[in-house]
VEXDREN-2710 file (C-alpha; in Angstrom, 1 decimal):
% VEXDREN-2710
k/r/px/py/pz
1/MET/29.1/2.6/-38.5
2/THR/29.4/-1.1/-39.5
3/ASN/27.2/-2.7/-36.8
4/PRO/23.7/-3.0/-38.4
5/SER/21.9/-3.1/-35.0
6/ALA/23.7/0.0/-33.7
7/ARG/23.1/1.7/-37.1
8/LEU/19.4/1.0/-36.9
9/LEU/19.2/2.4/-33.4
10/ARG/21.1/5.5/-34.4
11/LEU/18.7/6.0/-37.4
12/LEU/15.7/5.6/-35.1
13/THR/17.1/8.1/-32.7
14/LEU/17.6/10.7/-35.4
15/LEU/14.1/10.2/-36.8
16/GLN/12.6/10.7/-33.3
17/SER/14.6/13.8/-32.7
18/ARG/12.9/16.1/-35.3
19/PRO/9.9/16.0/-37.7
20/MET/11.8/15.6/-41.1
21/TRP/15.2/14.5/-42.4
22/SER/16.4/14.6/-46.0
23/GLY/18.1/11.6/-47.4
24/PRO/21.5/13.3/-47.8
25/GLU/21.3/14.5/-44.2
26/LEU/20.8/11.0/-42.9
27/VAL/23.5/9.6/-45.1
28/ASP/25.9/12.2/-43.8
29/GLN/24.9/11.7/-40.1
30/LEU/25.2/7.9/-40.3
31/GLY/28.2/7.7/-42.7
32/ILE/26.5/5.3/-45.0
33/SER/25.4/5.1/-48.6
34/ALA/21.9/6.0/-49.9
35/ARG/21.3/2.3/-50.7
36/THR/22.1/1.3/-47.1
37/LEU/19.8/4.1/-45.9
38/ARG/16.9/2.7/-47.9
39/TYR/17.7/-0.8/-46.6
40/ASP/17.7/0.4/-43.0
41/VAL/14.4/2.3/-43.5
42/ALA/12.9/-0.9/-44.8
43/LYS/14.1/-2.8/-41.7
44/LEU/12.6/-0.2/-39.4
45/ARG/9.2/-0.6/-41.2
46/GLU/9.4/-4.4/-40.8
47/LEU/9.9/-3.8/-37.0
48/GLY/6.7/-1.8/-36.9
49/TYR/8.0/1.8/-37.2
50/PRO/5.9/3.8/-39.6
51/VAL/8.7/5.6/-41.6
52/ASN/7.2/7.7/-44.4
53/ALA/9.3/8.8/-47.4
54/ALA/8.3/11.9/-49.4
55/PRO/10.0/12.4/-52.8
56/GLY/11.4/15.7/-54.2
57/THR/13.7/18.4/-53.0
58/ALA/11.3/19.3/-50.2
59/GLY/10.8/15.7/-49.2
60/GLY/12.7/13.3/-46.9
61/TYR/12.0/10.8/-44.2
62/ARG/9.9/11.2/-41.1
63/LEU/8.5/9.0/-38.4
64/SER/4.7/9.2/-38.2
65/ALA/2.1/7.8/-35.8
66/GLY/1.0/4.3/-36.5
67/THR/-1.7/1.9/-35.3
68/THR/0.6/0.2/-32.8
69/LEU/3.2/1.4/-30.3
70/PRO/6.7/0.2/-31.3
71/PRO/9.6/0.4/-28.8
72/LEU/10.8/3.9/-28.0
73/GLN/14.3/5.1/-27.8
74/LEU/15.0/7.4/-24.8
75/ASP/18.2/9.2/-24.0
76/ASP/19.4/9.3/-20.3
77/ASP/17.6/12.6/-19.5
78/GLU/14.4/11.5/-21.1
79/ALA/14.5/8.2/-19.2
80/VAL/15.0/9.9/-15.8
81/ALA/12.2/12.4/-16.5
82/THR/9.8/9.6/-17.6
83/ALA/10.5/7.6/-14.4
84/LEU/9.9/10.6/-12.2
85/ALA/6.7/11.5/-14.0
86/LEU/5.4/7.9/-13.7
87/ARG/6.2/7.9/-9.9
88/THR/4.1/11.0/-9.5
89/ALA/1.3/9.5/-11.6
90/THR/1.1/6.4/-9.4
91/GLY/-0.7/8.5/-6.8
92/SER/-3.6/9.1/-9.3
93/SER/-6.9/7.3/-8.7
94/GLY/-8.4/4.7/-10.9
95/ASP/-6.9/3.3/-14.1
96/LEU/-4.4/6.1/-14.5
97/GLY/-2.6/5.2/-11.2
98/GLU/-2.6/1.5/-12.0
99/ALA/-1.2/2.1/-15.6
100/ALA/1.5/4.4/-14.3
101/ALA/2.6/1.9/-11.7
102/THR/2.9/-1.0/-14.2
103/ALA/4.7/1.2/-16.7
104/LEU/7.1/2.3/-13.9
105/VAL/7.9/-1.3/-13.1
106/LYS/8.6/-2.1/-16.7
107/LEU/10.8/1.0/-17.1
108/GLU/12.9/0.6/-13.9
109/GLN/13.6/-3.0/-14.8
110/VAL/15.5/-2.0/-17.9
111/LEU/17.0/1.3/-16.7
112/PRO/20.8/1.3/-16.7
113/ARG/22.2/1.2/-13.2
114/ARG/24.1/4.5/-13.8
115/LEU/20.8/6.3/-13.9
116/ARG/19.4/5.1/-10.6
117/PRO/21.4/7.5/-8.4
118/GLN/20.0/10.4/-10.5
119/ILE/16.5/9.2/-10.0
120/ALA/17.0/8.7/-6.3
121/THR/18.4/12.2/-5.8
122/LEU/15.7/13.9/-7.8
123/ARG/13.0/11.9/-6.0
124/GLU/14.5/12.8/-2.6
125/PHE/14.3/16.5/-3.3
126/THR/11.0/16.6/-5.2
127/ASP/7.5/16.7/-3.7
128/ALA/4.7/14.8/-5.3
129/THR/1.4/16.2/-4.0
130/GLY/-1.6/13.9/-3.9
131/ALA/0.4/10.7/-3.9
132/SER/-1.5/7.7/-2.6
133/PRO/0.0/6.0/0.5
134/SER/-1.5/2.7/-0.8
135/VAL/1.0/2.6/-3.7
136/ASP/4.7/2.6/-2.8
137/ALA/6.6/2.8/-6.1
138/ASP/9.9/1.8/-4.6
139/LEU/8.4/-1.3/-2.9
140/LEU/6.5/-2.2/-6.0
141/VAL/9.7/-2.1/-8.1
142/ALA/11.7/-4.0/-5.4
143/MET/9.1/-6.8/-5.2
144/THR/8.8/-7.1/-8.9
145/ALA/12.6/-7.3/-9.3
146/ALA/12.7/-10.0/-6.6
147/CYS/10.2/-12.0/-8.7
148/ARG/12.2/-11.5/-11.8
149/ASP/15.6/-12.4/-10.2
150/CYS/14.2/-15.3/-8.1
151/ARG/15.5/-13.9/-4.8
152/ARG/13.9/-14.6/-1.5
153/VAL/12.5/-11.7/0.4
154/ARG/12.0/-11.2/4.2
155/PHE/9.5/-8.8/5.5
156/ASP/7.2/-7.9/8.4
157/TYR/3.6/-8.3/7.6
158/VAL/0.5/-6.8/9.3
159/LYS/-2.5/-9.1/9.1
160/HIS/-6.1/-8.0/8.8
161/SER/-6.4/-8.5/12.6
162/GLY/-3.5/-6.2/13.3
163/GLU/-1.1/-8.9/14.3
164/THR/2.4/-8.6/12.9
165/SER/4.5/-11.5/11.7
166/ARG/7.8/-11.9/9.9
167/ARG/7.7/-13.8/6.6
168/ASP/10.5/-15.3/4.5
169/VAL/9.1/-16.2/1.1
170/GLU/9.9/-17.0/-2.6
171/PRO/8.2/-14.2/-4.6
172/TYR/6.4/-15.3/-7.8
173/ARG/4.4/-12.4/-9.1
174/VAL/3.0/-8.9/-8.2
175/VAL/-0.7/-8.8/-8.9
176/ARG/-3.2/-5.9/-9.0
177/ALA/-6.7/-6.8/-7.7
178/GLY/-9.5/-4.8/-6.2
179/GLY/-7.6/-1.5/-6.4
180/ARG/-4.6/-2.9/-4.4
181/TRP/-1.3/-4.5/-5.1
182/TYR/-0.5/-8.0/-3.9
183/LEU/2.7/-10.1/-3.8
184/LEU/2.0/-13.7/-4.7
185/ALA/4.7/-15.9/-3.2
186/PHE/5.4/-19.4/-2.0
187/ASP/5.8/-19.6/1.8
188/PRO/8.2/-22.5/2.7
189/GLY/7.2/-22.2/6.3
190/ALA/3.6/-22.8/5.5
191/GLY/4.3/-25.1/2.6
192/ASP/1.8/-23.3/0.4
193/TRP/1.2/-20.3/-1.8
194/ARG/0.2/-17.1/-0.1
195/SER/-0.8/-13.5/-1.2
196/PHE/0.4/-10.4/0.8
197/ARG/-0.9/-6.8/0.4
198/LEU/2.0/-4.5/-0.4
199/ASP/0.7/-1.7/1.7
200/ARG/0.9/-4.0/4.8
201/LEU/4.4/-5.2/4.0
202/THR/7.7/-3.7/5.4
203/PRO/10.8/-5.2/3.8
204/VAL/13.5/-6.4/6.2
205/HIS/15.8/-8.1/3.6
206/PRO/14.4/-7.5/0.1
207/ASP/17.4/-8.9/-1.7
208/GLY/17.9/-12.4/-0.3
209/PRO/19.5/-15.6/-1.6
210/ARG/18.4/-17.0/-5.0
211/PHE/16.0/-19.9/-5.2
212/VAL/14.8/-22.2/-8.0
213/ARG/11.5/-21.0/-9.3
214/ARG/8.7/-23.5/-8.5
215/GLU/6.0/-24.6/-10.9
216/ALA/3.5/-21.8/-11.3
217/PRO/0.3/-22.2/-9.2
218/GLU/-3.0/-22.8/-11.0
219/PRO/-4.7/-19.5/-12.1
220/ASP/-7.8/-20.5/-10.1
221/GLN/-5.6/-20.9/-7.0
222/VAL/-4.2/-17.4/-7.5
223/VAL/-7.6/-15.9/-7.8
224/ARG/-9.0/-17.7/-4.8
225/GLY/-6.1/-16.6/-2.7
226/ILE/-6.7/-13.0/-3.4
227/ASP/-10.5/-13.2/-3.6
228/ARG/-10.7/-14.5/0.0
229/VAL/-9.7/-11.0/1.1
230/PHE/-12.8/-9.5/-0.7
231/ASP/-15.3/-12.4/0.0
232/ARG/-15.6/-12.2/3.8
233/HIS/-19.0/-10.6/3.6
234/HIS/-21.7/-11.2/1.0
235/ALA/-25.0/-9.6/0.0
236/THR/-27.5/-10.4/-2.8
237/VAL/-29.4/-7.4/-4.1
238/LEU/-32.1/-6.8/-6.8
239/VAL/-31.1/-3.8/-8.8
240/SER/-33.6/-1.6/-10.7
241/ALA/-31.4/-1.3/-13.8
242/PRO/-30.4/-3.4/-16.8
243/ALA/-27.5/-5.8/-16.3
244/GLU/-25.4/-4.0/-18.9
245/ALA/-25.7/-0.7/-17.1
246/VAL/-24.7/-2.3/-13.8
247/ALA/-21.9/-4.3/-15.2
248/ALA/-20.3/-1.2/-16.5
249/ARG/-19.8/0.1/-12.9
250/LEU/-18.5/-3.2/-11.4
251/PRO/-15.4/-5.3/-11.7
252/ALA/-15.7/-8.3/-14.0
253/ARG/-15.4/-10.7/-11.0
254/VAL/-18.7/-9.6/-9.5
255/PRO/-21.5/-12.1/-10.6
256/ILE/-24.6/-10.5/-12.2
257/GLU/-27.8/-12.3/-13.1
258/VAL/-30.3/-11.0/-15.7
259/VAL/-33.8/-10.9/-14.1
260/SER/-35.5/-8.8/-16.8
261/GLN/-34.8/-6.1/-19.3
262/ARG/-34.9/-3.5/-16.5
263/ARG/-33.7/-5.5/-13.5
264/CYS/-30.7/-7.7/-12.5
265/ARG/-29.4/-9.5/-9.4
266/VAL/-25.9/-8.7/-8.1
267/HIS/-23.9/-10.9/-5.7
268/ALA/-21.7/-8.4/-4.0
269/THR/-18.9/-8.9/-1.6
270/GLY/-16.6/-6.9/0.6
271/PRO/-13.7/-7.3/3.1
272/THR/-15.8/-5.6/5.9
273/PRO/-19.6/-4.9/6.3
274/GLN/-18.8/-1.2/5.9
275/ALA/-16.9/-1.7/2.7
276/LEU/-19.7/-3.9/1.3
277/ALA/-22.2/-1.2/2.1
278/LEU/-20.2/1.4/0.2
279/ASN/-19.8/-1.1/-2.7
280/LEU/-23.6/-1.3/-2.9
281/LEU/-23.9/2.5/-2.8
282/GLN/-21.6/2.7/-5.9
283/LEU/-24.2/0.7/-7.9
284/ASP/-25.8/4.2/-8.5
285/HIS/-29.2/2.6/-8.9
286/ASP/-32.1/1.7/-6.6
287/PHE/-31.8/-1.8/-5.1
288/VAL/-33.5/-4.1/-2.7
289/VAL/-31.5/-6.3/-0.4
290/GLU/-32.6/-9.9/-0.7
291/ASP/-30.0/-11.6/1.5
292/CYS/-27.1/-10.4/3.6
293/THR/-25.5/-10.9/7.1
294/SER/-26.8/-9.0/10.1
295/GLN/-23.5/-7.1/10.2
296/THR/-24.0/-5.9/6.6
297/SER/-27.6/-5.0/7.4
298/ASP/-26.4/-2.9/10.3
299/ALA/-23.7/-1.2/8.2
300/LEU/-26.3/-0.3/5.5
301/ALA/-28.6/1.2/8.2
302/THR/-25.7/3.2/9.6
303/LEU/-24.7/4.5/6.2
304/SER/-28.3/5.4/5.4
305/ARG/-28.7/7.3/8.7
306/ARG/-25.5/9.2/8.2
307/LEU/-26.3/10.2/4.6
308/GLU/-29.7/11.4/5.7
309/GLY/-28.2/13.4/8.5
310/HIS/-25.8/15.1/6.1
311/SER/-28.4/15.9/3.4
312/PRO/-29.1/19.7/2.9
313/ARG/-32.2/20.9/4.7
314/THR/-34.5/23.3/2.9
315/SER/-36.1/26.2/4.8
316/ALA/-39.9/26.6/4.7
END
C-alpha cells in the first residue's frame, strides 16, 4: 500500500476495529515495515488520534479516548445504521433532538450516493415511535443541501394567518431558533431576506437552478427576522428569584434585569398571548406582572382558571 493517505485510513480503521493490535500484526495487515508503522502512528497522533503504544510481548497499539473528538471512520453498514438512529433521535425533545438533527445533516451531506437507497428503503419499512412532526429530517437535509449547492427552491408556504403562498427563493442557511427550524433565504420577488419555518413549508421544486450566492446578511438582520416571530406579544414581570436562577431556565435572548439578590425583572415575549402565558409559567417562580397587553392578561387569567379547575380536590 504505497499511498500514504490510504495507508493512514487503513491503519485507523484497524485500530478502531478491536482494542489492541501488536506491531507485527499491523505490519502484516498493512504490508509495510516496522519503521513505516511507527511513522504512520506518529502522523495519526499529530491529527489528534490518541494512539497508545505499550512495549513488551503483551504490548501493542491501541486507540484510546482523548480530550477531543477526531474524525471517525465508518464502514457502509455503520454509516447507514448511524443515519437511521439519528433520524429516530430527531423526534426527541430538547437539546437531544436538536443535536441529532444537526448531526444528521452533517452525516447525510457526506454519505456516498450508493448508500442513500439503502437508507431510504430501511426508513420506509421502519417505524420510529414518538417522532416529532415539527422536525422533518428529509426536509431538513434537502434545504441544507440546497444552501450548500446554491440551488433555488420553490415551495408552498403557510403564513401565520393561514394564508398559503408559493415562494421561489435563494436559500442561504438553515437556522435553529426557539425550538424550531427556519430557512433563511433571499426572496427575489420581495427583494429582501426572509425566514421561513420548515414545518410550514411544502417543497414543490427543491432542486432548482443554481444561483450566485449573495453577500451574507448582517447577523443582526438574521436575528431580527426570526425574532419577529417571537416578539409579537410582550410582558414585563417581576420574578421572586435571583437572576442567575431564572436565566438558567430561559433562552439567552430573553432580557433579564437584576433588581436585588432575590428578585429580577424579565422581559418575556411570545408569538401568541397563550404562548406567552405558558412561557411565564415555565419560569417556575412566583412573579408579578408589571406590564402586558390586554390579550396577554386575558390569556394568563384563562390559564390560571384552567389550572385551578384541574387541581386535585381534597375531601373533608
